[in-house]
PDB file of N, CA, C and O in Angstrom:
ATOM      1  N   MET A   1     123.141  99.432 127.526  1.00  0.00           N
ATOM      2  CA  MET A   1     122.771 100.290 126.409  1.00  0.00           C
ATOM      3  C   MET A   1     121.690  99.599 125.570  1.00  0.00           C
ATOM      4  O   MET A   1     121.741  98.390 125.344  1.00  0.00           O
ATOM      5  N   MET A   2     120.732 100.374 125.123  1.00  0.00           N
ATOM      6  CA  MET A   2     119.616  99.835 124.354  1.00  0.00           C
ATOM      7  C   MET A   2     120.041  99.551 122.912  1.00  0.00           C
ATOM      8  O   MET A   2     120.703 100.363 122.266  1.00  0.00           O
ATOM      9  N   GLU A   3     119.646  98.390 122.438  1.00  0.00           N
ATOM     10  CA  GLU A   3     119.956  98.019 121.059  1.00  0.00           C
ATOM     11  C   GLU A   3     119.102  98.848 120.101  1.00  0.00           C
ATOM     12  O   GLU A   3     117.930  99.109 120.371  1.00  0.00           O
ATOM     13  N   SER A   4     119.690  99.255 118.996  1.00  0.00           N
ATOM     14  CA  SER A   4     118.950 100.048 118.007  1.00  0.00           C
ATOM     15  C   SER A   4     117.871  99.208 117.348  1.00  0.00           C
ATOM     16  O   SER A   4     118.089  98.053 116.981  1.00  0.00           O
ATOM     17  N   LEU A   5     116.694  99.822 117.206  1.00  0.00           N
ATOM     18  CA  LEU A   5     115.597  99.172 116.513  1.00  0.00           C
ATOM     19  C   LEU A   5     115.513  99.738 115.108  1.00  0.00           C
ATOM     20  O   LEU A   5     115.699 100.937 114.899  1.00  0.00           O
ATOM     21  N   LYS A   6     115.236  98.879 114.157  1.00  0.00           N
ATOM     22  CA  LYS A   6     115.090  99.322 112.775  1.00  0.00           C
ATOM     23  C   LYS A   6     113.646  99.134 112.346  1.00  0.00           C
ATOM     24  O   LYS A   6     113.067  98.064 112.536  1.00  0.00           O
ATOM     25  N   ILE A   7     113.075 100.161 111.775  1.00  0.00           N
ATOM     26  CA  ILE A   7     111.697 100.104 111.303  1.00  0.00           C
ATOM     27  C   ILE A   7     111.519  98.976 110.302  1.00  0.00           C
ATOM     28  O   ILE A   7     110.482  98.315 110.270  1.00  0.00           O
ATOM     29  N   GLU A   8     112.530  98.769 109.496  1.00  0.00           N
ATOM     30  CA  GLU A   8     112.484  97.727 108.471  1.00  0.00           C
ATOM     31  C   GLU A   8     112.143  96.359 109.058  1.00  0.00           C
ATOM     32  O   GLU A   8     111.512  95.536 108.394  1.00  0.00           O
ATOM     33  N   GLU A   9     112.553  96.119 110.283  1.00  0.00           N
ATOM     34  CA  GLU A   9     112.308  94.828 110.915  1.00  0.00           C
ATOM     35  C   GLU A   9     110.843  94.659 111.325  1.00  0.00           C
ATOM     36  O   GLU A   9     110.404  93.537 111.578  1.00  0.00           O
ATOM     37  N   TYR A  10     110.090  95.741 111.393  1.00  0.00           N
ATOM     38  CA  TYR A  10     108.701  95.687 111.846  1.00  0.00           C
ATOM     39  C   TYR A  10     107.682  96.004 110.758  1.00  0.00           C
ATOM     40  O   TYR A  10     106.494  95.720 110.916  1.00  0.00           O
ATOM     41  N   MET A  11     108.130  96.580 109.678  1.00  0.00           N
ATOM     42  CA  MET A  11     107.188  96.996 108.643  1.00  0.00           C
ATOM     43  C   MET A  11     106.711  95.823 107.792  1.00  0.00           C
ATOM     44  O   MET A  11     107.390  94.804 107.664  1.00  0.00           O
ATOM     45  N   ASN A  12     105.539  95.996 107.221  1.00  0.00           N
ATOM     46  CA  ASN A  12     104.966  94.998 106.317  1.00  0.00           C
ATOM     47  C   ASN A  12     105.490  95.293 104.912  1.00  0.00           C
ATOM     48  O   ASN A  12     105.239  96.366 104.365  1.00  0.00           O
ATOM     49  N   HIS A  13     106.199  94.360 104.345  1.00  0.00           N
ATOM     50  CA  HIS A  13     106.786  94.575 103.021  1.00  0.00           C
ATOM     51  C   HIS A  13     105.778  94.350 101.894  1.00  0.00           C
ATOM     52  O   HIS A  13     106.053  94.694 100.745  1.00  0.00           O
ATOM     53  N   TYR A  14     104.628  93.781 102.206  1.00  0.00           N
ATOM     54  CA  TYR A  14     103.588  93.521 101.202  1.00  0.00           C
ATOM     55  C   TYR A  14     102.221  93.975 101.739  1.00  0.00           C
ATOM     56  O   TYR A  14     101.332  93.153 101.964  1.00  0.00           O
ATOM     57  N   PRO A  15     102.063  95.281 101.941  1.00  0.00           N
ATOM     58  CA  PRO A  15     100.802  95.767 102.521  1.00  0.00           C
ATOM     59  C   PRO A  15      99.648  95.680 101.532  1.00  0.00           C
ATOM     60  O   PRO A  15      99.846  95.681 100.317  1.00  0.00           O
ATOM     61  N   VAL A  16      98.449  95.607 102.075  1.00  0.00           N
ATOM     62  CA  VAL A  16      97.258  95.727 101.253  1.00  0.00           C
ATOM     63  C   VAL A  16      97.201  97.183 100.786  1.00  0.00           C
ATOM     64  O   VAL A  16      97.455  98.097 101.570  1.00  0.00           O
ATOM     65  N   THR A  17      96.871  97.398  99.525  1.00  0.00           N
ATOM     66  CA  THR A  17      96.822  98.765  98.992  1.00  0.00           C
ATOM     67  C   THR A  17      95.400  99.105  98.547  1.00  0.00           C
ATOM     68  O   THR A  17      94.567  98.230  98.316  1.00  0.00           O
ATOM     69  N   PHE A  18      95.163 100.393  98.438  1.00  0.00           N
ATOM     70  CA  PHE A  18      93.854 100.908  98.068  1.00  0.00           C
ATOM     71  C   PHE A  18      94.019 101.965  96.998  1.00  0.00           C
ATOM     72  O   PHE A  18      95.094 102.547  96.852  1.00  0.00           O
ATOM     73  N   THR A  19      92.950 102.215  96.245  1.00  0.00           N
ATOM     74  CA  THR A  19      92.936 103.323  95.288  1.00  0.00           C
ATOM     75  C   THR A  19      91.963 104.374  95.805  1.00  0.00           C
ATOM     76  O   THR A  19      91.071 104.065  96.595  1.00  0.00           O
ATOM     77  N   SER A  20      92.129 105.593  95.369  1.00  0.00           N
ATOM     78  CA  SER A  20      91.289 106.690  95.875  1.00  0.00           C
ATOM     79  C   SER A  20      89.830 106.547  95.445  1.00  0.00           C
ATOM     80  O   SER A  20      88.941 107.061  96.123  1.00  0.00           O
ATOM     81  N   GLU A  21      89.572 105.869  94.351  1.00  0.00           N
ATOM     82  CA  GLU A  21      88.206 105.724  93.841  1.00  0.00           C
ATOM     83  C   GLU A  21      87.526 104.440  94.327  1.00  0.00           C
ATOM     84  O   GLU A  21      86.386 104.166  93.952  1.00  0.00           O
ATOM     85  N   MET A  22      88.209 103.664  95.146  1.00  0.00           N
ATOM     86  CA  MET A  22      87.657 102.413  95.668  1.00  0.00           C
ATOM     87  C   MET A  22      86.535 102.724  96.657  1.00  0.00           C
ATOM     88  O   MET A  22      86.641 103.661  97.448  1.00  0.00           O
ATOM     89  N   ALA A  23      85.461 101.935  96.610  1.00  0.00           N
ATOM     90  CA  ALA A  23      84.360 102.091  97.559  1.00  0.00           C
ATOM     91  C   ALA A  23      84.827 101.684  98.954  1.00  0.00           C
ATOM     92  O   ALA A  23      85.636 100.769  99.105  1.00  0.00           O
ATOM     93  N   VAL A  24      84.315 102.365  99.959  1.00  0.00           N
ATOM     94  CA  VAL A  24      84.679 102.085 101.341  1.00  0.00           C
ATOM     95  C   VAL A  24      84.343 100.630 101.701  1.00  0.00           C
ATOM     96  O   VAL A  24      85.083  99.983 102.443  1.00  0.00           O
ATOM     97  N   GLU A  25      83.234 100.127 101.176  1.00  0.00           N
ATOM     98  CA  GLU A  25      82.853  98.743 101.455  1.00  0.00           C
ATOM     99  C   GLU A  25      83.918  97.761 100.950  1.00  0.00           C
ATOM    100  O   GLU A  25      84.243  96.787 101.629  1.00  0.00           O
ATOM    101  N   GLU A  26      84.450  98.022  99.768  1.00  0.00           N
ATOM    102  CA  GLU A  26      85.506  97.164  99.222  1.00  0.00           C
ATOM    103  C   GLU A  26      86.766  97.253 100.083  1.00  0.00           C
ATOM    104  O   GLU A  26      87.428  96.245 100.328  1.00  0.00           O
ATOM    105  N   ALA A  27      87.088  98.439 100.531  1.00  0.00           N
ATOM    106  CA  ALA A  27      88.253  98.620 101.402  1.00  0.00           C
ATOM    107  C   ALA A  27      88.069  97.827 102.696  1.00  0.00           C
ATOM    108  O   ALA A  27      89.010  97.201 103.183  1.00  0.00           O
ATOM    109  N   SER A  28      86.862  97.855 103.247  1.00  0.00           N
ATOM    110  CA  SER A  28      86.619  97.115 104.494  1.00  0.00           C
ATOM    111  C   SER A  28      86.779  95.625 104.278  1.00  0.00           C
ATOM    112  O   SER A  28      87.295  94.931 105.155  1.00  0.00           O
ATOM    113  N   LEU A  29      86.351  95.114 103.135  1.00  0.00           N
ATOM    114  CA  LEU A  29      86.533  93.693 102.836  1.00  0.00           C
ATOM    115  C   LEU A  29      88.010  93.331 102.711  1.00  0.00           C
ATOM    116  O   LEU A  29      88.422  92.245 103.120  1.00  0.00           O
ATOM    117  N   ARG A  30      88.798  94.228 102.153  1.00  0.00           N
ATOM    118  CA  ARG A  30      90.244  93.972 102.066  1.00  0.00           C
ATOM    119  C   ARG A  30      90.876  93.904 103.455  1.00  0.00           C
ATOM    120  O   ARG A  30      91.735  93.060 103.709  1.00  0.00           O
ATOM    121  N   PHE A  31      90.453  94.787 104.343  1.00  0.00           N
ATOM    122  CA  PHE A  31      90.963  94.737 105.710  1.00  0.00           C
ATOM    123  C   PHE A  31      90.597  93.416 106.377  1.00  0.00           C
ATOM    124  O   PHE A  31      91.436  92.798 107.033  1.00  0.00           O
ATOM    125  N   LEU A  32      89.352  92.981 106.214  1.00  0.00           N
ATOM    126  CA  LEU A  32      88.915  91.722 106.820  1.00  0.00           C
ATOM    127  C   LEU A  32      89.684  90.531 106.258  1.00  0.00           C
ATOM    128  O   LEU A  32      90.097  89.639 106.999  1.00  0.00           O
ATOM    129  N   LYS A  33      89.868  90.530 104.956  1.00  0.00           N
ATOM    130  CA  LYS A  33      90.534  89.411 104.285  1.00  0.00           C
ATOM    131  C   LYS A  33      92.014  89.304 104.669  1.00  0.00           C
ATOM    132  O   LYS A  33      92.534  88.201 104.837  1.00  0.00           O
ATOM    133  N   THR A  34      92.683  90.439 104.806  1.00  0.00           N
ATOM    134  CA  THR A  34      94.132  90.433 105.048  1.00  0.00           C
ATOM    135  C   THR A  34      94.502  90.568 106.520  1.00  0.00           C
ATOM    136  O   THR A  34      95.656  90.365 106.896  1.00  0.00           O
ATOM    137  N   LYS A  35      93.506  90.915 107.360  1.00  0.00           N
ATOM    138  CA  LYS A  35      93.732  91.115 108.802  1.00  0.00           C
ATOM    139  C   LYS A  35      94.753  92.224 109.088  1.00  0.00           C
ATOM    140  O   LYS A  35      95.447  92.197 110.105  1.00  0.00           O
ATOM    141  N   GLN A  36      94.831  93.193 108.180  1.00  0.00           N
ATOM    142  CA  GLN A  36      95.682  94.357 108.397  1.00  0.00           C
ATOM    143  C   GLN A  36      94.811  95.499 108.905  1.00  0.00           C
ATOM    144  O   GLN A  36      93.595  95.489 108.714  1.00  0.00           O
ATOM    145  N   ILE A  37      95.422  96.471 109.542  1.00  0.00           N
ATOM    146  CA  ILE A  37      94.652  97.573 110.123  1.00  0.00           C
ATOM    147  C   ILE A  37      94.895  98.912 109.430  1.00  0.00           C
ATOM    148  O   ILE A  37      94.389  99.943 109.872  1.00  0.00           O
ATOM    149  N   GLY A  38      95.648  98.896 108.374  1.00  0.00           N
ATOM    150  CA  GLY A  38      95.913 100.119 107.624  1.00  0.00           C
ATOM    151  C   GLY A  38      96.700  99.806 106.378  1.00  0.00           C
ATOM    152  O   GLY A  38      97.282  98.730 106.246  1.00  0.00           O
ATOM    153  N   GLY A  39      96.712 100.759 105.459  1.00  0.00           N
ATOM    154  CA  GLY A  39      97.483 100.553 104.248  1.00  0.00           C
ATOM    155  C   GLY A  39      97.559 101.809 103.408  1.00  0.00           C
ATOM    156  O   GLY A  39      96.785 102.748 103.598  1.00  0.00           O
ATOM    157  N   PRO A  40      98.501 101.820 102.475  1.00  0.00           N
ATOM    158  CA  PRO A  40      98.687 102.985 101.615  1.00  0.00           C
ATOM    159  C   PRO A  40      97.616 103.087 100.530  1.00  0.00           C
ATOM    160  O   PRO A  40      97.113 102.083 100.025  1.00  0.00           O
ATOM    161  N   VAL A  41      97.287 104.334 100.191  1.00  0.00           N
ATOM    162  CA  VAL A  41      96.419 104.620  99.050  1.00  0.00           C
ATOM    163  C   VAL A  41      97.355 105.056  97.932  1.00  0.00           C
ATOM    164  O   VAL A  41      98.164 105.969  98.103  1.00  0.00           O
ATOM    165  N   ILE A  42      97.235 104.393  96.788  1.00  0.00           N
ATOM    166  CA  ILE A  42      98.144 104.675  95.673  1.00  0.00           C
ATOM    167  C   ILE A  42      97.371 105.133  94.438  1.00  0.00           C
ATOM    168  O   ILE A  42      96.190 104.825  94.272  1.00  0.00           O
ATOM    169  N   ASP A  43      98.070 105.878  93.574  1.00  0.00           N
ATOM    170  CA  ASP A  43      97.449 106.309  92.322  1.00  0.00           C
ATOM    171  C   ASP A  43      97.685 105.246  91.245  1.00  0.00           C
ATOM    172  O   ASP A  43      98.209 104.170  91.534  1.00  0.00           O
ATOM    173  N   ASP A  44      97.299 105.551  90.013  1.00  0.00           N
ATOM    174  CA  ASP A  44      97.430 104.588  88.912  1.00  0.00           C
ATOM    175  C   ASP A  44      98.875 104.225  88.591  1.00  0.00           C
ATOM    176  O   ASP A  44      99.136 103.191  87.975  1.00  0.00           O
ATOM    177  N   ASN A  45      99.818 105.075  89.008  1.00  0.00           N
ATOM    178  CA  ASN A  45     101.238 104.812  88.766  1.00  0.00           C
ATOM    179  C   ASN A  45     101.919 104.144  89.951  1.00  0.00           C
ATOM    180  O   ASN A  45     103.133 103.937  89.929  1.00  0.00           O
ATOM    181  N   GLY A  46     101.160 103.808  90.978  1.00  0.00           N
ATOM    182  CA  GLY A  46     101.730 103.182  92.161  1.00  0.00           C
ATOM    183  C   GLY A  46     102.346 104.160  93.148  1.00  0.00           C
ATOM    184  O   GLY A  46     103.016 103.752  94.096  1.00  0.00           O
ATOM    185  N   LYS A  47     102.120 105.452  92.925  1.00  0.00           N
ATOM    186  CA  LYS A  47     102.670 106.486  93.812  1.00  0.00           C
ATOM    187  C   LYS A  47     101.773 106.663  95.041  1.00  0.00           C
ATOM    188  O   LYS A  47     100.547 106.688  94.926  1.00  0.00           O
ATOM    189  N   LEU A  48     102.385 106.784  96.194  1.00  0.00           N
ATOM    190  CA  LEU A  48     101.664 106.981  97.442  1.00  0.00           C
ATOM    191  C   LEU A  48     100.963 108.335  97.445  1.00  0.00           C
ATOM    192  O   LEU A  48     101.587 109.368  97.204  1.00  0.00           O
ATOM    193  N   ILE A  49      99.640 108.320  97.724  1.00  0.00           N
ATOM    194  CA  ILE A  49      98.896 109.577  97.786  1.00  0.00           C
ATOM    195  C   ILE A  49      98.158 109.751  99.114  1.00  0.00           C
ATOM    196  O   ILE A  49      97.563 110.798  99.367  1.00  0.00           O
ATOM    197  N   GLY A  50      98.202 108.722  99.958  1.00  0.00           N
ATOM    198  CA  GLY A  50      97.526 108.815 101.247  1.00  0.00           C
ATOM    199  C   GLY A  50      97.631 107.523 102.019  1.00  0.00           C
ATOM    200  O   GLY A  50      98.332 106.593 101.620  1.00  0.00           O
ATOM    201  N   PHE A  51      96.924 107.479 103.131  1.00  0.00           N
ATOM    202  CA  PHE A  51      96.911 106.292 103.983  1.00  0.00           C
ATOM    203  C   PHE A  51      95.499 106.100 104.503  1.00  0.00           C
ATOM    204  O   PHE A  51      94.816 107.067 104.836  1.00  0.00           O
ATOM    205  N   LEU A  52      95.065 104.855 104.572  1.00  0.00           N
ATOM    206  CA  LEU A  52      93.728 104.518 105.045  1.00  0.00           C
ATOM    207  C   LEU A  52      93.849 103.558 106.211  1.00  0.00           C
ATOM    208  O   LEU A  52      94.612 102.593 106.156  1.00  0.00           O
ATOM    209  N   SER A  53      93.094 103.823 107.267  1.00  0.00           N
ATOM    210  CA  SER A  53      93.116 102.925 108.418  1.00  0.00           C
ATOM    211  C   SER A  53      91.770 102.231 108.574  1.00  0.00           C
ATOM    212  O   SER A  53      90.741 102.714 108.102  1.00  0.00           O
ATOM    213  N   GLU A  54      91.803 101.104 109.238  1.00  0.00           N
ATOM    214  CA  GLU A  54      90.586 100.357 109.510  1.00  0.00           C
ATOM    215  C   GLU A  54      89.605 101.204 110.323  1.00  0.00           C
ATOM    216  O   GLU A  54      88.397 101.145 110.090  1.00  0.00           O
ATOM    217  N   SER A  55      90.105 101.978 111.259  1.00  0.00           N
ATOM    218  CA  SER A  55      89.215 102.820 112.079  1.00  0.00           C
ATOM    219  C   SER A  55      88.553 103.908 111.242  1.00  0.00           C
ATOM    220  O   SER A  55      87.408 104.269 111.513  1.00  0.00           O
ATOM    221  N   ASP A  56      89.243 104.443 110.226  1.00  0.00           N
ATOM    222  CA  ASP A  56      88.628 105.418 109.316  1.00  0.00           C
ATOM    223  C   ASP A  56      87.429 104.793 108.610  1.00  0.00           C
ATOM    224  O   ASP A  56      86.362 105.399 108.511  1.00  0.00           O
ATOM    225  N   VAL A  57      87.624 103.578 108.124  1.00  0.00           N
ATOM    226  CA  VAL A  57      86.576 102.873 107.389  1.00  0.00           C
ATOM    227  C   VAL A  57      85.387 102.558 108.303  1.00  0.00           C
ATOM    228  O   VAL A  57      84.236 102.777 107.926  1.00  0.00           O
ATOM    229  N   LEU A  58      85.668 102.051 109.490  1.00  0.00           N
ATOM    230  CA  LEU A  58      84.590 101.706 110.414  1.00  0.00           C
ATOM    231  C   LEU A  58      83.769 102.936 110.807  1.00  0.00           C
ATOM    232  O   LEU A  58      82.541 102.875 110.860  1.00  0.00           O
ATOM    233  N   ALA A  59      84.441 104.036 111.077  1.00  0.00           N
ATOM    234  CA  ALA A  59      83.736 105.262 111.452  1.00  0.00           C
ATOM    235  C   ALA A  59      82.831 105.735 110.314  1.00  0.00           C
ATOM    236  O   ALA A  59      81.690 106.129 110.556  1.00  0.00           O
ATOM    237  N   LYS A  60      83.325 105.699 109.085  1.00  0.00           N
ATOM    238  CA  LYS A  60      82.529 106.148 107.941  1.00  0.00           C
ATOM    239  C   LYS A  60      81.340 105.227 107.704  1.00  0.00           C
ATOM    240  O   LYS A  60      80.240 105.689 107.398  1.00  0.00           O
ATOM    241  N   MET A  61      81.563 103.927 107.845  1.00  0.00           N
ATOM    242  CA  MET A  61      80.465 102.989 107.641  1.00  0.00           C
ATOM    243  C   MET A  61      79.376 103.163 108.702  1.00  0.00           C
ATOM    244  O   MET A  61      78.189 103.073 108.388  1.00  0.00           O
ATOM    245  N   LEU A  62      79.766 103.410 109.940  1.00  0.00           N
ATOM    246  CA  LEU A  62      78.782 103.654 110.999  1.00  0.00           C
ATOM    247  C   LEU A  62      77.999 104.940 110.731  1.00  0.00           C
ATOM    248  O   LEU A  62      76.781 104.974 110.904  1.00  0.00           O
ATOM    249  N   ASP A  63      78.694 105.986 110.313  1.00  0.00           N
ATOM    250  CA  ASP A  63      78.018 107.242 109.960  1.00  0.00           C
ATOM    251  C   ASP A  63      77.042 107.029 108.806  1.00  0.00           C
ATOM    252  O   ASP A  63      75.919 107.532 108.834  1.00  0.00           O
ATOM    253  N   ALA A  64      77.473 106.288 107.800  1.00  0.00           N
ATOM    254  CA  ALA A  64      76.624 106.040 106.627  1.00  0.00           C
ATOM    255  C   ALA A  64      75.361 105.293 107.015  1.00  0.00           C
ATOM    256  O   ALA A  64      74.283 105.592 106.502  1.00  0.00           O
ATOM    257  N   ILE A  65      75.481 104.327 107.910  1.00  0.00           N
ATOM    258  CA  ILE A  65      74.311 103.586 108.370  1.00  0.00           C
ATOM    259  C   ILE A  65      73.391 104.502 109.167  1.00  0.00           C
ATOM    260  O   ILE A  65      72.179 104.510 108.950  1.00  0.00           O
ATOM    261  N   TYR A  66      73.958 105.267 110.084  1.00  0.00           N
ATOM    262  CA  TYR A  66      73.164 106.141 110.949  1.00  0.00           C
ATOM    263  C   TYR A  66      72.444 107.224 110.148  1.00  0.00           C
ATOM    264  O   TYR A  66      71.256 107.472 110.357  1.00  0.00           O
ATOM    265  N   TYR A  67      73.166 107.865 109.234  1.00  0.00           N
ATOM    266  CA  TYR A  67      72.596 108.972 108.468  1.00  0.00           C
ATOM    267  C   TYR A  67      71.993 108.532 107.139  1.00  0.00           C
ATOM    268  O   TYR A  67      71.526 109.366 106.363  1.00  0.00           O
ATOM    269  N   LYS A  68      72.001 107.229 106.872  1.00  0.00           N
ATOM    270  CA  LYS A  68      71.461 106.660 105.629  1.00  0.00           C
ATOM    271  C   LYS A  68      72.087 107.309 104.403  1.00  0.00           C
ATOM    272  O   LYS A  68      71.397 107.701 103.463  1.00  0.00           O
ATOM    273  N   GLU A  69      73.426 107.413 104.439  1.00  0.00           N
ATOM    274  CA  GLU A  69      74.172 108.001 103.329  1.00  0.00           C
ATOM    275  C   GLU A  69      74.486 106.940 102.280  1.00  0.00           C
ATOM    276  O   GLU A  69      74.375 105.742 102.538  1.00  0.00           O
ATOM    277  N   GLY A  70      74.872 107.389 101.117  1.00  0.00           N
ATOM    278  CA  GLY A  70      75.262 106.489 100.044  1.00  0.00           C
ATOM    279  C   GLY A  70      76.680 105.980 100.234  1.00  0.00           C
ATOM    280  O   GLY A  70      77.313 106.199 101.267  1.00  0.00           O
ATOM    281  N   VAL A  71      77.150 105.303  99.219  1.00  0.00           N
ATOM    282  CA  VAL A  71      78.481 104.707  99.232  1.00  0.00           C
ATOM    283  C   VAL A  71      79.545 105.792  99.160  1.00  0.00           C
ATOM    284  O   VAL A  71      79.502 106.661  98.289  1.00  0.00           O
ATOM    285  N   ALA A  72      80.493 105.735 100.077  1.00  0.00           N
ATOM    286  CA  ALA A  72      81.607 106.678 100.073  1.00  0.00           C
ATOM    287  C   ALA A  72      82.791 106.032  99.384  1.00  0.00           C
ATOM    288  O   ALA A  72      82.849 104.813  99.222  1.00  0.00           O
ATOM    289  N   LYS A  73      83.732 106.865  98.983  1.00  0.00           N
ATOM    290  CA  LYS A  73      84.961 106.366  98.363  1.00  0.00           C
ATOM    291  C   LYS A  73      86.137 106.646  99.288  1.00  0.00           C
ATOM    292  O   LYS A  73      86.062 107.493 100.178  1.00  0.00           O
ATOM    293  N   VAL A  74      87.211 105.926  99.061  1.00  0.00           N
ATOM    294  CA  VAL A  74      88.406 106.032  99.885  1.00  0.00           C
ATOM    295  C   VAL A  74      88.925 107.459  99.922  1.00  0.00           C
ATOM    296  O   VAL A  74      89.413 107.903 100.962  1.00  0.00           O
ATOM    297  N   ASN A  75      88.835 108.190  98.817  1.00  0.00           N
ATOM    298  CA  ASN A  75      89.396 109.554  98.773  1.00  0.00           C
ATOM    299  C   ASN A  75      88.713 110.504  99.747  1.00  0.00           C
ATOM    300  O   ASN A  75      89.242 111.585 100.008  1.00  0.00           O
ATOM    301  N   THR A  76      87.555 110.138 100.294  1.00  0.00           N
ATOM    302  CA  THR A  76      86.914 110.992 101.301  1.00  0.00           C
ATOM    303  C   THR A  76      87.435 110.714 102.705  1.00  0.00           C
ATOM    304  O   THR A  76      87.131 111.455 103.640  1.00  0.00           O
ATOM    305  N   LEU A  77      88.218 109.652 102.855  1.00  0.00           N
ATOM    306  CA  LEU A  77      88.705 109.244 104.176  1.00  0.00           C
ATOM    307  C   LEU A  77      90.210 109.370 104.364  1.00  0.00           C
ATOM    308  O   LEU A  77      90.670 109.553 105.491  1.00  0.00           O
ATOM    309  N   MET A  78      90.972 109.278 103.311  1.00  0.00           N
ATOM    310  CA  MET A  78      92.437 109.213 103.448  1.00  0.00           C
ATOM    311  C   MET A  78      93.024 110.534 103.901  1.00  0.00           C
ATOM    312  O   MET A  78      94.239 110.646 104.064  1.00  0.00           O
TER     313      MET A  78
END
């Protein structure tokens, strides 16, 4: 019989967090610094409002370079 797995045993108890108004470039630096691949987006009260992944950030940054767009914010990706 297979032993039960608990999510708690695999989850990160101290994830890197983001705000919706944070610049995508800043979010990418947080990913690089912490070596995490995703994290919660929280509001000013610490309430979860979304999730941001490293692949979301990379895709947006590549688009911005290709199309010569300005700085995007996390709220456009979450």
